[in-house]
VOMIFI-843385 format. One line per 8 residues: number of its first residue (from 0); their letters; for each residue x, y, z of N, C-alpha, C. Coordinates in steps of 0.2 Angstrom, whole numbers. Each point is the difference from the previous one (the first is absolute). Layout:
NUM	a	X:Y:Z:X:Y:Z:X:Y:Z ~ ...
This chain:
0	mppsvqtf	-142:-355:-116:5:3:2:-3:1:7 ~ 4:1:5:-4:2:6:-4:8:1 ~ -1:2:3:-5:6:-1:8:4:4 ~ -1:6:-1:3:6:2:-3:2:6 ~ 5:2:5:-1:2:8:5:5:0 ~ -6:8:3:6:6:1:-3:0:6 ~ 4:3:4:0:2:8:-2:7:2 ~ -3:1:3:-1:8:0:-1:1:10
8	dvvlvggg	1:4:2:-3:0:7:-9:4:0 ~ -3:3:-5:-6:0:-2:-2:-2:-5 ~ -6:-4:1:-3:0:-8:-7:2:3 ~ -2:3:-4:-9:4:-1:-2:-4:-6 ~ -4:-3:2:-6:-3:-6:-6:4:-4 ~ -1:4:-3:-6:4:-3:2:7:-1 ~ -1:3:-4:3:8:1:-7:4:1 ~ -5:0:3:-4:4:2:1:7:4
16	lanamlas	-2:3:4:3:6:3:3:0:7 ~ -4:-8:2:6:-3:7:6:-1:-1 ~ 1:-2:-4:7:-6:-2:4:6:-3 ~ -3:5:-5:6:6:-2:-1:2:7 ~ -3:3:3:3:5:7:6:-5:4 ~ -2:-5:1:4:-5:3:7:4:-3 ~ 0:-3:-7:7:1:-3:2:5:0 ~ -3:6:-1:1:7:0:5:2:9
24	allthapq	-6:-2:4:6:-1:6:6:-2:3 ~ -2:-8:-3:10:-2:-1:3:3:-2 ~ -1:1:-8:6:1:-5:1:7:5 ~ -3:6:1:1:5:5:5:1:4 ~ -3:-5:5:2:2:8:4:-9:1 ~ 2:-4:-2:3:-7:-1:4:-1:-9 ~ 2:4:-2:3:-1:-5:5:-6:0 ~ 3:-1:4:3:-6:1:-2:-8:-2
32	lrialvea	-7:0:0:-2:-5:1:-3:-3:-8 ~ 0:-6:-2:0:-5:-7:-7:2:0 ~ -3:2:-4:-8:0:0:-2:-1:-9 ~ -6:-4:1:-2:-2:-6:-8:2:0 ~ -3:3:-5:-8:1:-1:-1:-4:-6 ~ -5:-4:1:-3:-5:-4:-7:3:-3 ~ -3:2:-6:-7:1:-3:-1:-3:-5 ~ -5:-5:-2:0:-3:-4:-4:5:-5
40	gtrlggnh	-2:7:-1:-1:5:-4:8:3:-3 ~ -2:2:-6:5:5:-3:1:7:3 ~ -4:3:7:1:5:4:-4:0:5 ~ 3:4:5:-2:-1:7:-7:5:1 ~ -3:-3:5:-5:4:3:-7:0:-5 ~ -1:-3:-5:-8:0:-4:0:7:-3 ~ -6:1:1:-3:8:-3:-3:1:5 ~ 2:5:5:-2:3:6:3:7:2
48	twsfhqgd	-6:4:3:3:6:2:-2:1:6 ~ 7:0:5:-1:1:7:1:4:3 ~ -4:2:7:1:8:3:-1:-3:6 ~ 4:5:3:0:1:9:2:6:2 ~ -3:0:8:1:8:3:8:-1:2 ~ 3:5:2:4:2:3:4:-5:5 ~ -5:0:4:0:-6:8:1:-6:-3 ~ 0:-4:-5:-2:-6:-1:8:0:-1
56	vpagaray	5:3:-1:7:-1:0:5:2:6 ~ 1:-8:2:7:3:5:5:4:-1 ~ 4:1:4:4:6:-1:7:-7:-5 ~ 1:-4:1:4:-3:-2:-1:-3:-8 ~ -5:2:-2:-4:-4:-8:1:6:-3 ~ 3:7:2:-3:5:-4:6:0:-5 ~ 6:-4:1:5:1:-5:-1:-3:-6 ~ -5:-6:1:-2:-4:-6:-8:1:-1
64	vepliehr	-3:5:2:-6:1:-1:-2:7:-5 ~ 6:3:4:1:7:-5:-1:-1:-7 ~ 6:-4:-5:0:1:-5:-5:-2:-5 ~ -5:-4:5:-6:-4:-3:-4:4:-2 ~ 0:7:3:-8:4:-1:1:4:-7 ~ -5:1:-3:-1:3:-4:-5:7:-1 ~ -4:0:7:-5:5:1:1:1:8 ~ -2:5:0:-1:1:7:-5:8:2
72	wpayevrf	-4:-1:5:-3:5:3:0:2:6 ~ -2:7:2:0:1:6:-7:-1:4 ~ -4:-3:-3:-8:-1:3:-4:-3:-4 ~ -4:-4:1:-5:-2:-4:-9:2:4 ~ -4:-1:-6:-7:3:2:-5:-8:-1 ~ -4:1:6:-5:-5:0:-7:2:-1 ~ -5:-2:-4:-8:2:2:-4:-4:-1 ~ -6:-1:4:-4:-3:1:-8:6:0
80	prfarrvq	-8:-5:0:-4:4:1:1:5:4 ~ 1:0:4:-1:4:7:8:5:4 ~ 6:-2:-5:5:3:3:5:-2:-4 ~ 5:6:-2:5:1:-3:6:2:5 ~ 6:-3:-2:6:3:4:6:-1:-3 ~ 3:4:-1:8:2:-1:6:-5:4 ~ 3:-6:0:1:-3:6:9:1:-1 ~ 4:5:3:6:3:-1:3:-6:3
88	lpyasfts	0:-6:-3:7:-5:2:3:-3:-8 ~ 8:3:0:1:1:-7:1:-8:-3 ~ -4:-1:-7:1:-4:-1:2:-3:-9 ~ 2:-5:-1:4:-2:-5:-2:-6:-6 ~ 4:-1:-6:-1:-5:-4:3:-3:-4 ~ 3:-5:-2:3:-3:-4:-3:-6:-4 ~ 3:-3:-6:-4:-4:-5:6:-6:0 ~ -4:-6:-3:6:-6:0:6:2:-4
96	arlhhcve	-2:3:-6:5:4:-4:7:3:3 ~ -2:3:4:5:3:5:2:-4:6 ~ -3:-4:1:3:-5:5:4:-4:-4 ~ 0:-4:-7:2:-4:-3:7:3:-4 ~ 0:7:3:5:2:-4:6:3:7 ~ -3:0:3:6:4:7:1:-6:4 ~ -2:-7:-2:1:-7:3:5:-2:-4 ~ -2:-3:-7:6:0:-4:8:4:0
104	rafaqspq	-3:6:2:6:5:-1:5:-4:5 ~ -3:0:7:3:-1:5:3:-6:1 ~ -4:-7:-3:4:-6:-3:7:1:-3 ~ -1:4:-6:5:2:-5:6:2:2 ~ 1:6:7:5:2:2:0:-5:6 ~ -2:-5:0:2:-6:7:6:-5:-2 ~ 5:0:1:4:-8:0:-2:-5:3 ~ -3:0:4:-3:-8:3:-6:0:-1
112	gqlvlgrr	-4:6:-4:-7:-4:-2:-2:-3:-5 ~ -7:-1:-2:0:-3:-7:-9:0:1 ~ -1:2:-6:-7:0:-3:-3:-4:-3 ~ -4:-3:1:-2:-6:-4:-6:1:-5 ~ -1:2:-5:-6:2:-2:-2:-6:-5 ~ -7:-1:-2:-2:-4:-3:2:-8:1 ~ 0:-3:4:2:-5:2:-5:-2:9 ~ -4:-7:-1:-5:0:4:4:-5:5
120	avrvaadr	-3:1:7:0:-7:4:-4:-4:2 ~ 2:-7:-1:-3:-4:-1:-4:-4:9 ~ 7:1:2:2:-2:8:3:6:5 ~ -5:2:6:7:4:6:0:-4:6 ~ 4:-2:3:1:-1:5:3:4:6 ~ 1:-3:6:4:5:5:6:3:-3 ~ 5:-4:-2:6:4:-4:0:-1:-7 ~ -2:-2:-4:0:1:-7:-7:1:-5
128	alledgsv	3:1:-6:-6:2:-5:2:-5:-5 ~ -7:-5:-2:2:-2:-8:-2:2:-4 ~ 6:3:-6:-5:5:-6:-3:-6:-7 ~ -5:0:-3:-3:-1:-4:7:-5:-6 ~ 6:3:1:3:-2:-4:5:-6:2 ~ -1:-1:5:5:-6:5:3:3:3 ~ 2:7:0:6:3:5:-3:3:7 ~ 7:-1:4:-4:-1:8:1:8:4
136	ltgdlvvd	0:4:3:5:5:2:-4:-1:8 ~ 8:-2:3:-2:-1:8:3:9:4 ~ -3:0:6:1:5:3:-2:-3:8 ~ 5:4:4:-3:0:8:-6:2:1 ~ -3:6:-3:-7:3:-3:-5:0:-4 ~ -4:-4:0:-3:-1:-6:-9:4:2 ~ 0:5:-5:-6:3:1:-6:-2:-5 ~ -6:-1:0:-4:-2:-4:-7:4:1
144	grgperfq	2:4:-7:-7:6:0:-4:0:-6 ~ -1:-5:-2:-4:-2:-5:-9:1:-2 ~ -1:5:5:-10:1:-1:-4:-1:4 ~ -6:1:-1:-5:2:5:-4:-8:-1 ~ 4:-4:-2:-5:-7:-3:-3:-3:8 ~ 3:0:3:1:-2:9:-10:2:1 ~ -4:5:-2:-6:1:3:-4:-2:-6 ~ 2:-1:-5:-5:-3:-6:-5:-6:4
152	gdsacrfq	-5:0:0:-6:-5:2:-2:3:7 ~ 3:5:5:-2:3:7:-7:2:-4 ~ -5:-5:5:-6:4:1:-3:5:2 ~ 5:4:5:-1:5:6:4:5:-4 ~ 3:0:-5:3:6:-5:-5:2:-2 ~ 2:8:2:-3:7:-6:5:1:-2 ~ 1:6:-7:3:2:-3:-1:8:-2 ~ 6:3:0:1:6:-4:3:-1:-8
160	kflglels	-4:2:-4:1:0:-6:0:8:-4 ~ 3:0:-5:1:7:-4:1:-2:-6 ~ 0:5:-5:1:-1:-6:2:9:0 ~ 6:0:-5:2:5:0:2:2:-6 ~ 0:7:-1:1:5:-8:4:4:0 ~ 8:0:-1:4:5:-2:-2:4:-7 ~ -1:7:1:-4:3:-4:6:7:-4 ~ 0:1:-5:3:5:-4:-6:5:-1
168	lrraapvs	2:7:4:-5:6:-1:2:4:-4 ~ -7:5:-5:3:5:-4:1:4:3 ~ -1:3:6:3:5:4:0:-3:7 ~ 0:6:4:4:-2:9:-7:-3:3 ~ 3:-5:3:-6:-4:5:-3:3:5 ~ -5:2:2:-3:4:4:1:-1:8 ~ 5:-5:1:2:0:6:10:-2:1 ~ -1:3:5:9:1:0:4:-6:6
176	epllmdar	-5:-1:4:1:-5:6:-4:-6:-3 ~ 1:-7:5:-3:-5:0:-5:0:2 ~ -7:-2:-2:-5:-3:1:-1:-4:3 ~ 2:-5:7:-1:-5:1:-5:-4:2 ~ -6:2:1:-7:-2:0:-3:6:-2 ~ -4:-2:-4:-7:3:-5:-4:-2:1 ~ -4:0:6:-6:-4:1:-6:2:-3 ~ -1:4:-1:-6:4:-2:-2:-2:-9
184	vpqssglr	2:-6:-1:-3:-5:-5:-5:-4:2 ~ -6:-2:-4:-5:-6:2:5:-5:4 ~ -2:-2:6:3:-5:5:-4:-9:-4 ~ 6:-2:-4:-5:-7:-3:5:-6:3 ~ -1:-5:-1:5:-8:2:5:4:8 ~ -4:0:4:4:3:6:1:7:0 ~ 5:2:5:4:8:-1:3:0:-7 ~ -3:7:-3:5:-1:-7:0:10:1
192	fmyvlpfe	8:0:-4:2:7:1:6:1:-6 ~ -1:5:-2:6:1:-5:8:5:3 ~ 5:-4:-3:5:2:2:5:2:-5 ~ 2:7:2:3:3:-6:7:3:2 ~ 6:-2:-6:6:2:1:2:5:-6 ~ 1:8:3:3:4:-6:7:-2:-1 ~ 2:-5:-3:7:0:-4:4:6:-1 ~ -2:3:-6:1:7:-2:-6:5:-2
200	rqrvlied	0:6:-3:-5:5:-2:-4:-3:-3 ~ 3:-6:-6:-5:-3:-4:1:-7:-1 ~ 1:-2:6:1:-8:2:-3:-3:6 ~ -6:-1:-1:-2:-5:7:-4:-6:-1 ~ 2:-3:7:-4:-7:-1:-6:0:6 ~ -5:-4:-3:-7:-1:3:-2:-6:0 ~ -1:-3:8:-1:-6:1:-7:-1:2 ~ -6:-4:-2:-5:-1:4:1:-4:3
208	tyfsetpd	-1:-1:7:1:-4:6:-5:-2:3 ~ 1:-7:3:-6:-2:4:1:-7:5 ~ -3:2:6:2:-5:6:-7:-4:-2 ~ -2:-6:-2:-4:-4:-1:0:-7:2 ~ -6:-3:-1:1:-8:4:2:-4:-6 ~ 0:3:-7:3:-5:-5:5:2:-5 ~ 6:-4:-2:5:3:-3:-1:1:-8 ~ -5:0:-4:-1:1:-6:0:7:-1
216	lcedeier	3:2:-6:-1:8:-3:-3:-1:-7 ~ -5:4:1:-4:0:-7:5:7:-5 ~ 7:-4:-1:5:7:-4:-4:5:-4 ~ -5:-4:-6:-2:5:-5:-4:6:4 ~ -6:-2:4:-3:4:5:5:5:3 ~ 4:-4:3:4:6:6:5:5:-7 ~ 1:-3:-4:5:6:-3:-5:5:-3 ~ -6:-2:-1:-5:5:-2:-2:6:4
224	rilryaad	0:-5:7:-1:8:6:5:2:1 ~ 6:-1:-1:5:3:2:2:6:-6 ~ -4:0:-6:1:4:-6:-4:5:1 ~ -8:-3:4:-4:3:2:1:6:5 ~ 3:-3:5:3:3:5:5:7:-2 ~ 6:-2:-4:4:5:-3:-4:5:-3 ~ -5:0:-2:-2:4:-6:-3:5:5 ~ -4:-4:4:-6:5:4:5:6:5
232	ngfaidgv	6:-3:2:4:2:3:5:7:-1 ~ 0:0:-8:2:4:-2:9:-2:-2 ~ 1:-6:-2:6:-3:-3:0:-2:-7 ~ 3:5:-4:-3:0:-7:6:-6:-3 ~ -4:-6:-1:4:-7:-1:2:1:-9 ~ 6:0:0:3:-2:-5:1:-7:-5 ~ 2:-5:7:2:-6:-3:2:-4:7 ~ 0:-7:0:2:-5:4:7:-3:-1
240	irrergvl	3:4:6:8:-4:-1:1:-7:3 ~ -4:-2:5:2:-5:4:-7:-1:3 ~ -1:-7:1:-6:-2:5:4:-6:4 ~ -2:-2:7:1:-2:3:-5:-2:7 ~ 0:-7:3:-6:-3:2:3:-6:6 ~ -3:1:5:0:-2:7:-4:-3:2 ~ 2:-7:5:-6:-3:3:3:-2:6 ~ 0:3:7:4:-2:4:-6:-1:6
248	alpgavpe	3:-7:2:-3:-4:5:-1:4:8 ~ -5:0:0:0:3:10:-6:-7:3 ~ 6:-2:4:-1:-7:2:-4:2:10 ~ -6:-5:0:-2:1:6:6:0:7 ~ 5:-4:-3:5:-3:5:8:0:-4 ~ 3:3:2:6:-3:-4:7:-4:5 ~ -2:-8:-4:7:-3:4:5:3:-1 ~ 3:-5:4:5:4:3:6:-4:-2
256	spvdrgpl	6:3:-4:5:-6:-2:5:0:4 ~ 3:-7:2:6:-1:1:5:5:-1 ~ 2:2:7:8:3:0:5:-3:4 ~ -1:-6:1:6:-3:4:4:-4:-6 ~ -3:-1:-6:3:-6:-5:0:5:-8 ~ 2:-4:-4:2:2:-6:-7:-5:-4 ~ 1:2:-7:2:8:-3:-5:5:4 ~ 0:4:0:-2:8:3:-4:0:-7
264	vsgyaggw	-5:1:4:-6:3:-6:-3:7:2 ~ 1:4:-6:1:8:-1:-8:1:-5 ~ -1:8:1:-5:2:-4:-8:-2:3 ~ -4:0:-5:-5:-4:3:-2:-6:1 ~ 4:-3:-3:-2:-8:2:3:-1:6 ~ 4:3:3:2:-1:7:-4:6:4 ~ -4:3:-1:-3:5:4:1:6:1 ~ 6:1:-5:0:8:3:-1:4:-3
272	fhpttgys	-7:3:1:-3:5:-3:-4:2:5 ~ -5:4:-1:-5:6:4:-7:-5:-1 ~ -4:-3:3:-6:-3:-1:-5:5:-2 ~ 1:4:4:-6:4:-1:1:8:-6 ~ 5:-2:-5:1:6:-5:2:-5:-6 ~ 5:-6:0:3:-5:-3:5:3:-2 ~ 1:7:1:8:2:-2:6:-6:5 ~ 7:0:-4:5:-3:2:7:4:2
280	fasalqla	1:5:-3:4:5:-2:5:0:10 ~ -5:1:3:3:3:8:1:-8:2 ~ -1:-6:0:-1:-7:2:7:-1:-3 ~ 0:2:-7:8:-2:-5:5:3:5 ~ 1:7:2:5:2:2:0:-2:7 ~ -5:-2:4:1:-3:7:4:-5:-2 ~ 0:-4:-2:2:-5:-2:6:-2:-2 ~ 1:5:-6:6:2:-2:7:3:3
288	ecvrqyep	-4:5:5:5:3:6:3:-5:6 ~ -5:-5:1:1:-6:4:5:-5:-3 ~ 1:-1:-6:4:-5:-3:5:3:1 ~ 2:7:-3:7:0:-2:4:3:5 ~ -2:0:8:4:0:7:0:-7:1 ~ 1:-5:-3:2:-5:3:2:-5:-4 ~ 9:-5:2:3:-5:-7:-6:-6:-1 ~ 0:0:-5:-7:-5:-5:1:-6:3
296	raifgtgl	3:-4:3:1:-7:4:-1:2:9 ~ -1:7:0:-4:1:8:-6:4:0 ~ -6:0:-6:-5:5:1:-5:-3:4 ~ -1:-8:1:-5:-3:3:2:1:8 ~ -5:-1:4:2:2:5:1:8:3 ~ 0:4:-3:3:6:2:-5:5:0 ~ 3:7:-1:-7:5:-2:-5:-1:-5 ~ 0:-5:-5:-5:-2:-4:-7:-4:3
304	arlaaaha	1:-3:7:-5:0:1:-4:4:6 ~ 5:5:3:-4:6:3:-4:3:-5 ~ 5:1:-6:-5:4:-6:-7:-4:-4 ~ 0:-6:1:-5:-5:-1:-5:0:4 ~ 1:2:5:-4:0:7:-4:6:1 ~ 5:6:-1:-5:7:-2:-4:0:-4 ~ 3:-2:-7:-5:2:-7:-6:-7:2 ~ 1:-4:4:-6:-5:-1:-5:4:4
312	rqqryccw	1:4:6:-4:3:4:-2:6:-3 ~ 3:2:-4:-4:7:-5:-6:-4:-4 ~ 2:-5:-1:-3:-4:-8:-6:-2:4 ~ -1:-3:7:-4:-1:1:-6:4:2 ~ 2:6:4:-4:6:0:-3:1:-6 ~ 3:1:-6:-2:3:-5:-5:-5:-5 ~ 0:-7:1:-2:-4:-3:-10:-1:6 ~ 2:1:6:-7:3:4:-3:6:-4
320	lnrllyea	5:6:-1:-5:4:-2:-3:-2:-7 ~ 2:-4:-4:-2:-1:-6:-7:-4:0 ~ 0:-3:6:-5:-6:2:-6:6:0 ~ 2:4:4:-6:6:3:-1:4:-8 ~ 3:3:-3:-1:2:-7:-5:-3:-4 ~ 2:-8:0:-5:-4:-5:-7:-2:2 ~ 2:-2:10:-7:-2:2:-6:4:3 ~ 5:6:2:-5:5:2:-1:7:-4
328	faperrvh	1:0:-5:-2:4:-5:-2:-2:-8 ~ -8:1:0:0:-2:-6:1:4:-7 ~ 4:-5:-6:4:3:-5:-1:7:0 ~ -4:4:-2:0:7:-1:2:4:4 ~ 0:-1:7:1:2:5:8:0:2 ~ 3:-4:-1:8:-2:3:2:8:-2 ~ 0:4:-6:3:6:-2:0:5:7 ~ -6:0:5:-1:5:8:7:-5:2
336	vferfygl	2:-7:0:5:2:5:7:3:-1 ~ 3:1:-8:3:2:-1:1:6:0 ~ -6:3:0:-1:6:1:1:3:7 ~ -1:-4:4:3:2:8:4:-1:1 ~ 4:-5:-2:6:-1:0:7:5:-2 ~ -3:4:-3:5:5:-4:-1:8:5 ~ -4:-3:3:-2:8:5:5:-1:7 ~ 3:-6:-1:5:-1:8:8:3:-4
344	platisrf	3:2:8:7:4:-1:3:-2:-6 ~ 4:3:-2:4:-3:-6:6:-5:3 ~ 4:1:5:3:-6:2:-3:-6:1 ~ -6:-3:2:-3:-6:2:-1:-1:-9 ~ -3:2:-5:-1:0:-7:7:-3:-4 ~ 4:4:3:7:-3:-4:2:-5:6 ~ 0:-3:6:2:-5:2:-4:-7:-2 ~ -7:1:-2:-4:-2:-2:3:-4:-7
352	yalqtsag	2:3:-4:1:-2:-8:6:-2:2 ~ 5:1:5:8:-5:1:-2:-4:4 ~ -6:-3:3:-1:-7:3:5:2:6 ~ -2:6:4:3:1:7:-2:3:3 ~ -7:-1:1:-4:4:4:2:-2:8 ~ -1:7:2:0:-3:8:-6:-2:5 ~ 1:-1:6:-8:-3:3:-3:7:0 ~ 2:6:1:-4:4:-1:-4:2:-6
360	drarivcg	3:0:-8:-2:0:-5:-6:-5:-1 ~ 0:-8:3:-4:-4:-2:-4:1:5 ~ -1:4:3:-7:3:5:-2:4:-2 ~ 3:5:-5:-4:7:-2:-1:-2:-6 ~ 1:-4:-4:-3:-3:-6:-8:-2:1 ~ 1:-4:4:-7:-4:3:-5:5:4 ~ 2:2:6:-2:4:5:-4:4:-2 ~ -7:2:4:-4:5:-2:-5:0:-3
368	rpprgfsl	-3:4:-4:-6:1:-4:1:-5:-6 ~ -5:-5:0:2:-5:-6:-2:3:-8 ~ 4:0:-4:-3:1:-8:-4:0:-4 ~ -4:3:-1:-6:-1:-3:-2:-5:-3 ~ -4:-4:1:-1:-6:-4:0:-6:4 ~ 2:0:7:4:-3:3:-8:-6:4 ~ 1:-6:-2:-6:-4:3:3:-6:4 ~ -3:-1:6:1:-6:5:-4:-3:-2
376	arilsnhp	-6:-2:-3:-3:-4:-4:3:-5:-3 ~ 1:5:-5:5:-3:-4:6:-5:1 ~ 3:4:5:5:-2:3:-1:-10:2 ~ -8:2:4:-2:-7:4:-3:-6:-6 ~ -2:4:-7:-3:-6:-4:6:-3:-4 ~ 6:4:1:7:-3:-4:2:-5:6 ~ -1:0:7:2:-4:5:-5:-2:5 ~ -5:-6:-4:-6:-1:3:2:-2:9
384	spgspgvs	-5:1:5:3:-5:6:-2:-7:-1 ~ 3:-6:4:0:-6:0:-8:-2:0 ~ -4:4:3:-6:-1:1:-5:3:-5 ~ 2:1:-7:-4:3:-5:-2:-5:-3 ~ -4:2:-5:-4:-7:-6:5:0:-4 ~ 1:-4:-1:5:-5:-4:7:0:2 ~ 1:0:5:8:1:4:-1:-4:4 ~ 5:-6:0:-1:-5:5:8:0:5
């Protein structure tokens, strides 16, 4: 029998954060469009917790971001060996379970939408996706958001990696606001800090996070470190509810994806992420807000190119910051870079996380007295001159 063919305005391949946000934007703001979202698994979003600053959310995205939010706080803390601060920037979080629920419900309420779970796309082209069962979905716009494999094997990559435990507690947690960075822990494998989200009085997520040269995670040892940290800091552990892990590539340079032809590549594979933090929520929203403003067949050669150019400028700056972090500071000294960063004005911190820094922000981040541990000799050793021994 010939393969079945279904026609849509937009076909989204991959059910991660980026395409989930694109689907949410289109279902909210362009309900007349025929939209398909294809995911190989049976759930959207994997097993993740996403957190973000209020400044990460464009005005047009609030309608579909607001239902996602499970927890919100008016501020958060950072703690370093010689500096601590309550950062008065509103902060929020949601889980992949909530993401799946909201997107699934949006599709169920859409007469034009189709959520396709448990079916893998084996080939993606500018105007169609071929699924493993032989069926074909065609679209005026096809968006490929199937993951970060693009950066595998990049020798210039560094990594932001973490293991998190969601814990139930016997009594109220000793913190009521997020602890975004507790870098008073021993520094190993590069910059290391604990990340604490108090979801409820007796439920908390604690992640042990590393900015490192290698992607490996010694999960058993890290889990013991988390439990030891929790006990030492007054968290009365009752049990482990859930585990999550992540290894985010931080490339030395982000190759720009073509935005003048399809398929449009979204998410991490398309370079829509923050090169310094590894986070992708703000970039996913910027892309979704851009795409939903144009007819699917007219997206290329419009505001998408302007967005991509502005995004690339921000990324080049962040990649340069990455090189400074890794090349100018010994691993145990990198904590001082973030210690200095969190002394900056709130607006600069907010725009940095949203990948919306101004020229003034970029100057403010690097100008002035360098953080403790800065080593010009270390930079030169990483970039020897042509006349140096061993360099031809």
